[in-house]
MARPA-811694 format. One record per residue: y, z, x of N, C-alpha, C, CB in turn. Coordinates in steps of 0.05 Angstrom, whole numbers. Glycine has a CB too. Example, Ala and Ser with C-alpha at 12.3 -4.5 7.8 and 13.67 -1.06 7.14 Angstrom:
  nnorth     nup   neast  canorth    caup  caeast  cnorth     cup   ceast  cbnorth    cbup  cbeast
    -114     156     264      -90     156     246     -66     156     264      -89     181     226
     -45     142     257      -21     143     273       1     157     258      -12     114     282
END
This chain:
  nnorth     nup   neast  canorth    caup  caeast  cnorth     cup   ceast  cbnorth    cbup  cbeast
    -652   -1025   -1017     -637   -1000   -1024    -612    -999   -1007     -655    -974   -1019
    -590    -993   -1019     -564    -993   -1005    -560    -967    -991     -541    -999   -1025
    -554    -968    -967     -548    -944    -951    -518    -941    -948     -562    -945    -923
    -508    -918    -957     -479    -913    -955    -470    -910    -926     -472    -889    -972
    -445    -918    -923     -433    -914    -897    -425    -884    -895     -407    -932    -893
    -437    -870    -876     -432    -841    -873    -410    -835    -854     -458    -828    -864
    -395    -856    -845     -374    -851    -825    -352    -833    -836     -362    -877    -816
    -349    -832    -863     -328    -816    -874    -333    -786    -870     -324    -822    -903
    -359    -780    -864     -366    -752    -861    -364    -742    -832     -394    -747    -871
    -358    -761    -815     -357    -753    -786    -330    -740    -780     -361    -778    -769
    -332    -720    -762     -308    -706    -753    -291    -725    -736     -314    -680    -737
    -265    -724    -740     -248    -742    -724    -249    -735    -695     -219    -741    -734
    -250    -755    -678     -251    -750    -649    -225    -737    -640     -255    -777    -633
    -227    -718    -621     -204    -704    -611    -194    -716    -585     -211    -674    -607
    -168    -714    -581     -156    -724    -557    -158    -702    -536     -126    -731    -562
    -173    -707    -515     -178    -687    -494    -155    -685    -474     -203    -693    -479
    -137    -705    -474     -115    -704    -455     -93    -688    -468     -104    -733    -449
     -79    -672    -450      -59    -654    -461     -38    -649    -440      -71    -627    -470
     -13    -652    -448        9    -646    -430      25    -623    -442       28    -671    -425
      28    -601    -429       42    -578    -441      70    -585    -451       44    -555    -420
      76    -577    -475      102    -583    -486     120    -559    -482       99    -589    -517
     146    -565    -485      166    -544    -479     163    -520    -497      193    -555    -482
     155    -524    -523      154    -501    -541     131    -483    -533      149    -511    -570
     108    -494    -524       86    -477    -514      94    -463    -488       61    -493    -511
     108    -476    -471      117    -463    -447     135    -440    -453      131    -483    -428
     153    -444    -472      172    -423    -481     156    -399    -492      192    -433    -501
     136    -405    -509      119    -384    -520     105    -369    -498      100    -395    -541
      94    -383    -479       79    -370    -457      97    -353    -441       66    -392    -439
     121    -362    -434      139    -346    -418     148    -321    -432      164    -363    -410
     153    -323    -458      162    -301    -474     192    -300    -475      151    -275    -462
     203    -281    -490      232    -281    -494     248    -273    -469      238    -262    -516
     236    -260    -450      251    -250    -427     253    -271    -405      237    -225    -415
     278    -280    -401      285    -300    -381     272    -327    -386      277    -291    -354
     267    -334    -412      255    -359    -418     272    -383    -410      249    -361    -449
     298    -381    -415      315    -403    -408     316    -409    -378      344    -398    -418
     315    -387    -363      315    -391    -333     290    -406    -324      317    -363    -320
     267    -397    -333      242    -409    -324     239    -437    -335      219    -392    -331
     247    -442    -360      245    -468    -372     262    -488    -356      253    -468    -401
     286    -480    -347      303    -498    -331     290    -504    -305      330    -485    -327
     276    -484    -293      262    -489    -268     239    -508    -272      252    -463    -255
     224    -504    -294      201    -521    -301     210    -550    -305      187    -511    -326
     233    -554    -319      243    -581    -324     251    -594    -297      268    -580    -343
     262    -578    -279      269    -589    -253     244    -598    -237      285    -568    -236
     223    -582    -239      198    -590    -225     187    -616    -237      177    -568    -226
     189    -619    -263      178    -643    -276     194    -668    -270      178    -639    -307
     220    -665    -269      237    -689    -265     243    -695    -236      263    -685    -280
     247    -674    -220      255    -679    -192     232    -673    -172      278    -661    -186
     211    -660    -181      190    -654    -163     198    -631    -145      182    -678    -146
     185    -628    -122      191    -607    -103     177    -581    -111      221    -603    -102
     179    -562     -93      166    -536     -97     184    -512     -91      142    -535     -80
     206    -516     -76      222    -494     -67     243    -488     -89      236    -501     -41
     244    -463     -97      264    -453    -117     264    -423    -115      257    -463    -146
     287    -412    -106      288    -384    -100     286    -367    -125      314    -378     -86
     271    -345    -123      268    -326    -145     275    -298    -135      239    -326    -156
     297    -287    -145      307    -261    -135     289    -238    -142      334    -256    -145
     278    -237    -167      259    -215    -173     235    -215    -154      250    -217    -202
     225    -239    -147      203    -240    -129     211    -232    -101      191    -268    -128
     236    -235     -94      246    -226     -68     247    -196     -66      274    -238     -62
     257    -183     -86      260    -154     -85     234    -139     -92      282    -145    -104
     219    -150    -112      195    -136    -121     172    -157    -125      201    -121    -148
     163    -169    -103      143    -190    -106     118    -180    -119      137    -201     -78
     108    -157    -111       83    -147    -122      85    -140    -151       73    -123    -106
     107    -128    -159      112    -120    -187     116    -145    -204      136    -101    -189
     131    -165    -192      136    -189    -207     110    -204    -214      155    -208    -191
      92    -206    -195       66    -220    -200      51    -206    -223       49    -220    -174
      50    -180    -223       36    -165    -244      52    -167    -270       33    -136    -236
      78    -167    -269       94    -168    -293      90    -195    -307      124    -164    -286
      86    -216    -292       82    -243    -303      53    -249    -307       95    -264    -286
      36    -229    -306        7    -232    -311      -7    -251    -293        3    -240    -340
       2    -254    -269      -12    -271    -249     -31    -253    -233        8    -286    -230
     -53    -245    -246      -71    -225    -235     -83    -234    -209      -93    -219    -255
     -93    -259    -208     -106    -268    -183     -86    -268    -160     -118    -296    -187
     -63    -278    -165      -43    -279    -143     -35    -251    -135      -18    -294    -153
     -33    -232    -154      -27    -205    -147     -50    -193    -129      -23    -188    -172
     -75    -199    -136      -97    -190    -120     -96    -201     -91     -124    -198    -133
     -90    -227     -89      -87    -239     -63     -65    -226     -47      -82    -269     -65
     -43    -220     -60      -20    -208     -47     -26    -179     -38        4    -209     -65
     -37    -164     -56      -41    -135     -51     -64    -129     -32      -46    -121     -77
     -86    -145     -34     -110    -138     -19    -118    -159       2     -133    -135     -38
    -119    -184      -6     -129    -204      13    -110    -208      36     -134    -231      -2
     -84    -210      30      -64    -214      52     -65    -192      72      -36    -217      40
     -63    -166      65      -65    -145      85     -90    -146     101      -62    -118      72
    -113    -152      88     -139    -152     102    -139    -175     123     -162    -155      83
    -129    -198     115     -129    -221     134    -111    -214     158     -119    -246     119
     -88    -203     152      -69    -196     174     -81    -174     192      -42    -187     163
     -96    -155     180     -109    -134     196    -129    -146     214     -122    -114     177
    -145    -165     204     -166    -178     220    -154    -193     244     -183    -197     203
    -133    -209     238     -119    -224     259    -107    -205     279      -98    -243     247
     -94    -184     270      -82    -164     288    -103    -151     306      -67    -143     272
    -126    -144     294     -147    -133     310    -157    -152     331     -170    -125     292
    -159    -177     324     -168    -197     344    -148    -199     367     -172    -225     331
    -122    -199     360     -101    -201     380    -102    -176     398      -74    -204     367
    -105    -153     386     -106    -128     402    -130    -128     421     -107    -104     384
    -153    -138     410     -178    -138     427    -176    -158     450     -202    -145     410
    -159    -179     446     -156    -199     467    -137    -191     489     -147    -225     455
    -125    -167     486     -108    -157     507     -78    -162     502     -115    -168     533
     -72    -170     477      -44    -176     470     -27    -151     472      -41    -187     442
     -39    -128     466      -24    -103     467     -17     -93     439        1    -106     483
     -16     -67     436      -10     -55     410      17     -63     399      -13     -25     411
      37     -63     417       64     -69     408      66     -98     397       84     -65     431
      55    -117     412       55    -145     403      39    -149     379       46    -163     426
      15    -136     377       -2    -138     354      12    -127     329      -29    -125     358
      24    -103     332       39     -91     310      62    -108     301       48     -64     318
      76    -121     321       98    -138     314      89    -162     298      113    -148     340
      66    -173     306       54    -196     291      48    -187     262       29    -206     305
      35    -164     259       27    -155     232      52    -152     214       12    -129     234
      70    -136     223       93    -130     206     111    -154     203      110    -107     218
     114    -170     225      131    -194     223     120    -214     203      134    -207     250
      93    -218     204       81    -237     186      82    -227     157       51    -242     193
      77    -201     153       77    -190     126     105    -192     114       68    -161     126
     125    -185     129      153    -186     118     162    -214     114      172    -171     136
     154    -233     131      162    -261     128     149    -272     103      153    -277     153
     124    -267      98      111    -277      74     123    -264      49       80    -271      75
     128    -238      51      139    -223      27     167    -231      20      138    -193      33
     184    -234      40      213    -238      34     222    -266      37      229    -220      51
     205    -284      47      213    -312      50     194    -331      34      213    -320      80
     169    -330      41      150    -349      29     147    -344      -1      123    -347      43
     142    -319      -9      137    -314     -37     161    -320     -55      129    -284     -41
     185    -311     -49      207    -318     -66     214    -347     -66      231    -302     -59
     209    -361     -44      215    -390     -43     197    -406     -62      211    -400     -14
     172    -398     -65      154    -413     -81     145    -399    -106      129    -420     -64
     158    -377    -113      150    -361    -136     153    -377    -162      167    -336    -138
     175    -391    -166      179    -406    -191     158    -429    -193      207    -418    -192
     153    -442    -171      132    -463    -172     105    -451    -178      132    -479    -145
      99    -428    -166       74    -415    -171      71    -408    -201       71    -390    -153
      92    -397    -212       92    -390    -240      90    -415    -258      117    -374    -248
     102    -436    -250      100    -462    -265      71    -471    -266      118    -483    -253
      58    -471    -243       30    -480    -241      13    -462    -258       20    -481    -212
      18    -436    -256        3    -416    -272       6    -421    -302       12    -388    -265
      30    -427    -311       35    -432    -339      21    -457    -348       65    -435    -343
      22    -478    -333        9    -503    -341     -21    -500    -344       16    -525    -320
     -33    -486    -324      -62    -483    -325     -70    -467    -350      -72    -469    -300
     -56    -446    -356      -63    -429    -379     -59    -445    -405      -45    -404    -380
     -38    -460    -407      -33    -476    -432     -54    -497    -435       -5    -488    -432
     -61    -511    -413      -81    -532    -414    -108    -520    -422      -83    -546    -387
    -114    -497    -412     -140    -484    -419    -141    -477    -448     -144    -459    -402
    -119    -467    -459     -117    -461    -488    -120    -486    -504      -91    -446    -495
    -107    -508    -496     -107    -533    -511    -135    -545    -512      -88    -553    -499
    -150    -541    -491     -177    -552    -490    -197    -536    -507     -188    -553    -462
    -189    -511    -515     -207    -494    -530    -199    -492    -559     -209    -467    -518
    -175    -499    -566     -166    -497    -594    -155    -524    -603     -144    -475    -596
    -154    -527    -629     -146    -553    -641    -120    -553    -655     -168    -563    -659
    -115    -532    -670      -90    -531    -686     -67    -520    -671      -95    -515    -711
     -42    -530    -676      -19    -519    -663     -15    -490    -668        6    -534    -672
     -22    -480    -691      -19    -452    -697     -37    -435    -679      -26    -446    -726
     -62    -443    -676      -81    -429    -659     -71    -430    -629     -109    -441    -661
     -61    -453    -621      -52    -455    -594     -28    -436    -589      -43    -484    -588
     -10    -435    -608       13    -417    -605       5    -388    -603       33    -421    -628
     -14    -380    -620      -23    -352    -620     -37    -345    -594      -42    -347    -644
     -55    -363    -585      -70    -358    -560     -52    -359    -535      -93    -378    -557
     -33    -378    -535      -14    -380    -513       3    -354    -511        4    -404    -515
      12    -345    -534       28    -320    -535      12    -296    -525       39    -315    -563
     -14    -296    -532      -31    -274    -523     -35    -274    -493      -58    -275    -538
     -39    -297    -482      -45    -299    -453     -19    -298    -436      -59    -325    -447
       3    -305    -447       28    -306    -432      45    -281    -436       44    -330    -440
      71    -285    -435       89    -262    -438      90    -245    -413       81    -246    -461
      97    -221    -416       99    -202    -394      81    -178    -399      128    -193    -390
      77    -162    -378       59    -139    -380      73    -115    -367       32    -144    -366
      71     -93    -380       82     -68    -369      62     -53    -352       91     -49    -392
      39     -66    -347       18     -53    -331      28     -47    -303       -7     -70    -330
      47     -64    -293       57     -59    -266      69     -31    -263       78     -80    -259
      82     -22    -284       95       4    -283      74      27    -281      112       8    -307
      49      20    -290       29      41    -290      12      41    -264       10      36    -314
       5      17    -255      -14      16    -233      -1      12    -206      -34      -6    -237
      25       3    -206       38      -1    -180      39      24    -163       66     -12    -185
      46      47    -174       46      71    -157      19      76    -143       54      96    -173
      -3      72    -157      -29      76    -145     -35      55    -124      -51      75    -167
     -28      30    -129      -32       9    -110     -14      13     -85      -26     -19    -122
      10      23     -90       29      28     -68      18      49     -50       56      36     -79
       6      70     -61       -6      91     -45     -29      80     -28      -15     115     -62
     -45      62     -41      -68      50     -27     -58      33      -4      -84      34     -47
     -38      16      -9      -29      -2      12     -16      14      35       -9     -22       0
       0      34      27       12      51      48      -9      65      65       31      71      36
     -31      72      52      -53      84      67     -65      65      87      -75      93      48
     -68      39      79      -78      19      97     -59      15     120      -83      -8      82
     -34      13     114      -14       9     135     -13      32     154       14       5     123
     -15      57     143      -15      80     160     -40      81     178      -13     106     144
     -63      73     166      -88      74     181     -87      55     205     -111      66     163
     -71      34     203      -68      15     225     -46      22     244      -63     -13     214
     -23      29     232        1      33     249       0      59     265       26      33     232
     -10      80     254      -10     106     268     -28     105     293      -20     128     249
     -54      95     291      -70      93     315     -58      73     335      -98      85     309
     -47      51     325      -35      31     343     -11      43     358      -26       6     327
       6      58     344       28      71     357      19      92     377       47      83     336
      -2     106     369      -13     127     387     -23     114     413      -35     143     373
     -38      92     410      -48      78     434     -25      68     451      -66      55     426
      -4      57     438       19      47     453      33      70     468       39      34     434
      35      93     455       48     116     468      33     125     493       51     139     449
       6     126     491      -10     135     513      -8     115     536      -40     139     505
     -10      89     530       -7      68     551      20      70     565      -11      40     539
      41      76     550       67      79     562      67     102     582       89      82     541
      54     124     575       53     147     593      36     141     618       41     171     578
      15     126     614       -2     119     637      14     101     656      -28     104     628
      31      83     644       47      65     660      67      80     678       61      45     642
      75     103     669       94     119     686      81     125     713      102     146     672
      54     130     713       40     136     738      41     112     756       12     144     732
      38      88     745       39      64     762      67      61     774       32      39     746
      87      67     759      114      65     769     119      85     792      135      69     747
     110     110     788      114     130     808      97     125     834      107     158     797
      76     109     831       59     104     854      70      82     872       31      96     845
      93      70     865      104      49     881     110      57     910      129      38     868
     122      80     913      128      90     940     103      95     956      145     114     939
      82     106     944       57     112     958      43      86     966       38     129     940
      43      66     949       31      40     955      45      27     979       31      22     931
      71      29     979       86      17    1002      80      32    1028      116      18     996
      78      59    1026       72      74    1050      45      68    1061       75     104    1045
      25      66    1043       -3      60    1052      -4      33    1065      -22      62    1029
       9      13    1052        8     -14    1062      22     -15    1090       22     -33    1043
      44      -2    1093       58      -1    1118      42      12    1140       86      13    1116
      28      34    1133       11      48    1153     -12      29    1162        0      74    1140
     -23      15    1143      -45      -3    1150     -36     -26    1168      -59     -14    1125
     -13     -37    1162       -3     -60    1178       4     -51    1206       21     -72    1165
      12     -25    1209       20     -15    1235      -5      -6    1252       39       9    1232
     -25       5    1239      -47      17    1253     -74       2    1249      -50      46    1246
     -75     -14    1229     -101     -27    1222    -120      -8    1209     -113     -37    1247
    -111      16    1201     -128      35    1187    -114      45    1162     -135      58    1206
    -128      59    1145     -117      70    1121    -111     100    1125     -136      66    1097
     -89     110    1115      -82     139    1119    -101     157    1103      -53     144    1110
    -107     180    1114     -125     199    1101    -112     215    1078     -136     219    1121
     -86     220    1081      -72     237    1061     -43     230    1060      -77     266    1068
     -28     246    1044        0     241    1041      15     245    1067       12     260    1020
       7     265    1082       21     271    1107      18     248    1127       11     297    1119
      -6     237    1129      -11     215    1147       5     190    1139      -41     208    1149
       8     186    1113       23     163    1103      53     167    1104       15     157    1074
      62     191    1113       90     197    1114     102     203    1087      104     173    1126
      86     214    1069       96     221    1043      98     251    1040       77     210    1021
     112     259    1019      115     287    1014      90     298    1000      140     293     997
      92     322     989       70     334     974      65     319     948       75     363     969
      41     324     937       34     311     912      54     316     890        6     321     903
      64     341     888       82     347     867     109     334     870       86     377     866
     115     323     893      141     309     897     142     283     881      146     304     926
     119     274     872      117     249     857     111     253     827       97     230     870
     119     276     817      114     282     790     135     270     771      113     313     785
     128     268     746      146     257     726     142     272     700      142     227     722
     151     260     678      148     273     652     119     275     644      164     257     631
     103     255     652       75     254     644      56     255     668       69     230     628
      66     254     692       50     253     717      55     280     731       58     229     735
      32     293     738       34     318     752      34     315     783       11     336     744
      24     292     792       24     288     821      11     262     829       10     310     835
      17     253     854        6     229     866      -5     236     893       27     205     867
     -31     231     898      -44     239     923     -56     214     936      -65     260     917
     -53     213     963      -66     193     979     -92     205     990      -48     182    1002
    -114     192     985     -140     203     993    -156     180    1006     -156     215     970
    -156     180    1033     -170     159    1049    -161     131    1040     -200     162    1046
    -136     128    1037     -125     102    1030    -121      98    1000     -141      81    1041
    -138     110     984     -136     107     955    -113     125     945     -162     114     941
    -102     117     923      -80     133     910     -90     144     884      -54     115     907
     -89     170     881      -99     183     856     -74     193     841     -119     206     863
     -71     183     817      -49     191     800     -59     211     779      -35     166     786
     -49     235     779      -59     256     760     -38     259     738      -64     283     775
     -48     262     714      -31     265     690     -31     294     680      -39     245     668
      -7     302     672       -4     329     661      24     332     650       -9     350     683
      36     356     653       63     362     643      64     357     613       84     345     657
      79     337     604       82     331     575      65     308     566      111     325     569
      44     302     581       28     279     574      11     284     549        9     272     598
       2     263     537      -14     264     513     -41     277     520      -19     236     500
     -53     291     500      -78     305     506    -100     286     514      -87     320     481
     -98     260     507     -119     241     515    -120     237     545     -113     214     501
     -97     239     558      -97     235     588     -90     260     603      -77     213     595
     -85     282     589      -78     307     603    -101     316     621      -70     329     583
     -95     320     647     -115     329     666    -133     306     676     -132     349     653
    -127     282     669     -143     259     678    -128     243     699     -151     241     654
    -142     224     711     -130     210     734    -134     180     732     -143     220     759
    -116     166     745     -117     137     749    -118     132     779      -92     122     736
    -137     114     787     -142     110     816    -134      82     824     -171     116     822
    -119      80     846     -112      54     858    -127      52     885      -81      51     861
    -144      33     888     -158      29     913    -148       4     927     -189      27     908
    -143       7     954     -132     -16     969    -154     -37     976     -119      -6     995
    -146     -62     974     -163     -84     983    -148     -96    1006     -169    -105     959
    -158     -91    1031     -142     -98    1054    -151    -125    1065     -145     -77    1076
    -131    -140    1074     -135    -164    1089    -119    -163    1115     -126    -189    1072
    -120    -184    1130     -107    -182    1157     -77    -178    1156     -114    -208    1172
     -65    -189    1136      -35    -187    1135     -24    -175    1110      -24    -215    1138
     -40    -165    1092      -29    -153    1068     -50    -134    1055      -19    -174    1048
     -39    -118    1036      -56     -99    1021     -52    -105     991      -50     -70    1028
     -74    -109     977      -72    -112     948     -87     -88     936      -85    -139     938
     -82     -84     909      -91     -59     897    -108     -65     872      -68     -41     889
    -130     -49     870     -147     -50     846    -142     -24     831     -177     -54     854
    -141     -26     805     -134      -3     788    -157       3     769     -108      -8     773
    -165      28     766     -186      36     747    -185      66     741     -214      28     758
    -200      74     722     -202     103     716    -230     109     705     -180     112     696
    -242     130     714     -268     139     704    -265     158     680     -284     152     726
    -241     167     675     -237     187     654    -220     178     631     -225     212     667
    -203     159     635     -185     149     614    -197     125     601     -156     142     626
    -199     125     574     -211     102     560    -196      76     567     -210     106     529
    -211      54     568     -200      28     576    -177      19     558     -221       8     575
    -178      25     532     -157      15     514    -130      29     519     -165      20     485
    -130      51     534     -106      65     541     -95      58     568     -110      95     539
    -109      40     582     -100      32     608     -83       7     607     -124      27     627
     -65       3     625      -50     -22     626     -70     -46     630      -29     -22     649
     -61     -69     622      -79     -93     623     -90     -98     651      -64    -117     613
     -74     -92     671      -83     -97     699    -105     -78     708      -60     -95     718
    -109     -56     693     -129     -36     701    -154     -36     685     -116      -9     700
    -157     -55     666     -181     -55     648    -203     -71     661     -174     -67     620
END
């Protein structure tokens, strides 16, 4: 019995390799600025490289990412980047870097990434995004008509940025405020505490001189040859008192409520030929003290 060759009934094998063509790239980009992006894409294909400045990404990076439907990149920019910078800033602050330096790192890094890194690589990022989307469509569809329809659906631009950006902006500003306001507050309090250390310079010199002359520590301001406590007042310091060699710095006047009525204590560590000082406070939180006093 003759068996017919059934190969004519088999579906033709498909070519799984695909290189995005210019027409599909144009369809994906959409009518807005298609020529600009196609010229950048051609440059990446022929000359390679990754750096190509994008002015819309410079002025409105977050909106541009949403406008070009790069949802994942927009999520990384809006949420992941601030969180990572917040974590690093917190680590720096906890290590004793200081609120000012930590804040400078946060804002400096954020602005550098926003206004330098993103616009420098925005066109390359969009090129990679376009290629991946077209390749994914090509692997799932067979006819050119279907590919064009699906590419057009996935590409183009989105007006969603105009709707959700105000809400995201409020959220991001809330995060920034939650970080910057406490950091600035801590910095302000530390600066006020530092005024007390500056005003105590004369008292420290007087105590050290008294010890080198007599071998003992003075009991009070009068013994150390100093004026009254109020003579050493400042904008945030209400007085400086010598008490059995220790120097007590009291805060008041225009000081922040966190340190108002509280004290910083300097205790002498005497040796045969010099006096060194230890700094601490039982009432002021450690994060508001200068690094030398923690």
